[in-house]
N, C-alpha and C positions, 0 to 999 in steps of 0.2 A: 882032560876029564876032571881033574882036581879043580881046575879053574871054573868048570861048569857047576860043580857042587858048591863051590865058594859063592859063586854068583847066585845060585838058587837060594843059598842060605841068607845072603844079604837081602834078597828080594822078599823072602819070608819074614825076615826080621823087620825090614822096612814096612811091609804090608801090615804086620802086627801092630807096629808103632802107629802107622796111619790109621788102622782101625781103632786102636785105643784113643788116639787123638780125636778121631771122628766121633766115637762114642762119648767122649768127654764133652765134646762141643754140643752134641745132641742133648746130653743130660743138662748142660748149662742152659741151652735153649729152652728145654722143657721147663726147667726151674724158673727161667726169666718169664716165660709165657705164663707159668702159674702165678708168679708175683704180679705180672701185669694184669692178669685176669682178676687177681684179688683186689688190686688197686682200682681197676676199672669198676669192680663190683661195689667197692666202697664209695667211689666218686658217684656211681649211679644211685646208690642208696642215699648219699648225701643230697644229690640233686632232687631226688624224689621227696625227701624230707623238706628241703628248702621250697620245693614247689608246693608241697602240702601247707607249709607254714605261710607261704605267700597267699595261697588260696584262702586260708583261714583269715589272714589279715584283710584281704580283699573282701571276703564275705562279711567280716565284722564291720568293715568300713561301709560296705553297701547296706548292711542292716541298719547301722546308725543313721546313715543318710536317708534311708527309707522311712525310718521311724520319725526322724526330724521333719521330713516332708509331710508324712501323714498328720503329725502333731500340728504343723503350721496350717495345713489345709483344714483340719478340724477347727483350729482356733479362728481362722479367717471366716468359716461358715458361721460359727457361733457369734463372732463380733458383727458380721453383716446381718445376721437374724435380729440381733439387738438394735442395730442401726435402723432397719426397716421399721421396727416397732416404734422406736423413738421419733423417727421422722414422721410416722403416722400421728404421734402425739402432737408434734409441732404443727402439723397441717390442721389438726383439729382445733388447737388453741389459737393459733395465729393466722391460719389460712382458711381455705374453703373445704377442708376435710378431704383433700385429694380429688376434688370434683373439677370437671371442666366448667367453663363459664356457662355453657348450656345446661349442664346438670345442676349447677348452683342456682341458676335462674329458676329452673323448674322446682327445686327444693324449697325455695322461698316464695314461689307463686308469682314471680315477676318476669318481665320481658328481659332479654339479654341487654337491651339498651339501658334499661332502668337500673340494672345491677352492675353495669360495666365499671363505673368508678369504684364502687364498693369492692368488687371483685379484684380489681387491680391493686387496691390498697392492701387487701388480705394477701395477695401474692407477694407484694413488696415486703410486708411484715414477715411472712414465712421465709422468703429468700434471705432477708436480713438475719434472722435467727440461725439459719443453716450456715450462712457466711461467717457469722460470729463463732459458731461452733467449730468450723474448719480452721479458724485462726486462734482458737482457744489454747492450743499447745504453746503458743508464744505469749498470749495476754494473760492467761489464767493457769497455765501449767496443766491443763485438762485435755483429754482426748475429745474428739467430737461427740462421741457416745456419752461420756461423762458430763459434758457441757449440756447436751440436750436432756439428759436425765434430771440434771439440776434445774434447768429452766422450766421444765414442765411440772416440777413439783410445787412451785409457788406462784406460777403466772396466771392462773385463773382469777385469783382475787386481785392481782395486779391489774389485769386488763379490765376487770369490773370497776376498779377504783378510777380508771382513766376513761370511764364511759364507753368502753369498747374500742378505744383507739389502739389497734394492734400495732400500728407502725410506731407509735410512741412507747408502747409497752415493750416492744422488741429492744429498743435502745435502753430503756430503764432497766430491764431484765439483764441486759449485758453489763450495765454498770454495776448492778448488784452482785453478779457472779464474780466479776473482776475484784470488787471490793471484798467479797468473801475470801478469795484466794490471797489477796494482799494481807488481810487480817490474819489468815492462817500462817503465812510466811513470817510476818512481822512479830505477831504476838505469841506464836507457838501453840495456838488452839488447833483442835483437829478440824479438818474440813467438814466432817460429818456434824459436829456439834454446832458449827456456824450455820450450816444448811438447815439444821433442825430449828435454829433460832429464827432464821428468815421465814421458814414455813409457819412458824408460830405467829410471827408478825402479820402474815397474810390472814390469819384467823382471829386477829385481835388478842393474841396471847403473847404477853411480854415477859413471861417468867424466865425466858432464856436470854434476855438481853445481856446479862452479865457474862455469857459465853464469849462475847466479843472483846471483853477485857478493855473496854474504853472508859471505865470509871463510872459506869451506871449500873444500878441494880436491876433485878428482874421484876419490876412492877410497872403498872401503867403510869404512875406518877413520875418514875424515873425516865420512862420513854418520853413523857411530855417535857422533862427537863432537857433531855438530849435535843428534842425538837426546838426548844427555846434557844438553847446554846448555839445550835446550828443556824437558827434564824438570825441571831445577832452577827455571827460570822459572815453569813451570806447576805445580810441586810434584806431579809424577806421573812414572811411568816409561813411556817410549815404546819399543815393540818395532820392529825393522827390518822392518816390513811396509808395504805400500802405503798403507793407511789411516793408520797412525801416522806415516809420513813426511809425509803431507799435513798432519796436525794439527801436527806438530813445526815444519815450515816456516812454517806460519801464526803459531805462537807466536813464533818468532824474528823474523819480519817485523813482527809487531805491536810487539815489543819495540824494533825499529829504527826504528819510525815509518813503515814502508812500507805497512802494511795500511790500506785505505780510500782510498789515493791516487787510484785511477781515478775513483771516484764523486765525490770532492772536486774533482778537476781538471775533470770533465765539468761541474760546476756553476759553477766559478770561473775557469778558465783558457780562453784562446782555443783552444789546440790540443786540449785535452780536450773542449771543447764542440763543436768541429768534428768530432772523431772520433765523438762521440755523435750528431751530425746525420747523418753519413755512414751510420752503422749503422742509424739509424732510417729513412733513405731506402731502404736496401737491403730492410729489412723491408716498407716500403710497396710497393716494386716487386714483391716476391715475392707479397704479398697480392693484387695486381691480377689474377693468374691463379688465385687460390684462391677458389672459390665460397663457401667457408665462412668466409673471413677477415672480420674486423670492420674494414672500411676506415676507419670513422670514428675508431676508436681508433688505428689506424696513422697516419692523417693528423694527429690531435692530437699524436701523439709527434713527427712531423716539425716541426709548428708550434712546439711547446714547445722542441724542440731549437734551432730557428732563432732563436727569441726569446732563448734563452740565449746563443747565439753573438753576437747583436746587443748584448745587455746587457754581454757581456765586451769586445767590440770598441769599442763607442761611447766609453767613458771614455778609452780610449787615443787614439782619434782626436781627441777634444776636447782632450786634453793635448798632442798632437803638433802640431796645426794652428797654434796661436798661436806655437809655437817656430819652425815653418817660416817663417811670415810675418815674425817678428822677425829670423830669420837672413837672409832675403832682403833686408829693409830695411837691415840692417847691412852686408851685402856691397855693395849698390847704393850706400849712403852712402860706403863706403870707395873705391869705384872711380870715383865720379861725377867727381871732380876730374881724372882722367886721360882721360876719354872724349873731350873736344874735340880734344886733341892726337892721340889714337889714331885718331879718325875722320878728321881732316884728313890723316893719313898714309895711311890705308887707301883713302880714296875715289878719289884719282888712279889 
């Protein structure tokens, strides 16, 4: 009997210990679960914040991209609208006003056969101007739009002085625009002031001749002196007409080493190549809204221009960087001995 009570007592004690141990385990489990729940909640909150932050970044990126796309689209439409208008001006001055050969024949009251040669010459002149405009980013540092805007500003008088020979006028006009750009690059004059001078020459106004900085004043007498000097250089006589003025200025600038400056700088200088790249980019943007544009050619022009810029910049960067490093090392070496005292004074 005593053994039975002893046994029951041990069982009770062991059971109590087991219960206490079980309770302790349950408490620990509940605490662990609470901690895990808390950690999980924090991780969840963190992930939600991260997701929100990511969404904000993505939204901001998408907004910037959309804004840039809209801006580019708007610019393309504006540039193409200008392009259409300027091409219309070229067609009117050098071509047949955008008319077919049948429409042109009817407008002048002749048969198609009678106007065939005349019409073909007009188309040849018109195509030549547009071709020069497309290449102007290299030859004159101008976009096609800027080129056509310039050529239409003074070509009416030029064509008149050449007795309506639009094919000849297209070539003389191109020479004039390239000379304008060469003068601006070499002599530092603004392109606008030079354009104004040429527009004045077309109207027998020579007051802005000195804008070219060729050593001639702004008078008719000084223009005649320029023509005489050019005549001696080219061994021919120049008349004071629009076409001869262009030719004479070209001869003088060639003699002074100004001619060809723009094309040379576009290929060999940083500023010139950047100007070429800007013009090629404008042409590309214009082409985005033109269903007939050859985008591949326009993009190649941008890429080639960019490569030229890099080729011109890279040697200067390579040359400058070691000098900067050397200068920094020299300066640090020079002030290193003074730093401990300076720091000890500044820190308190």
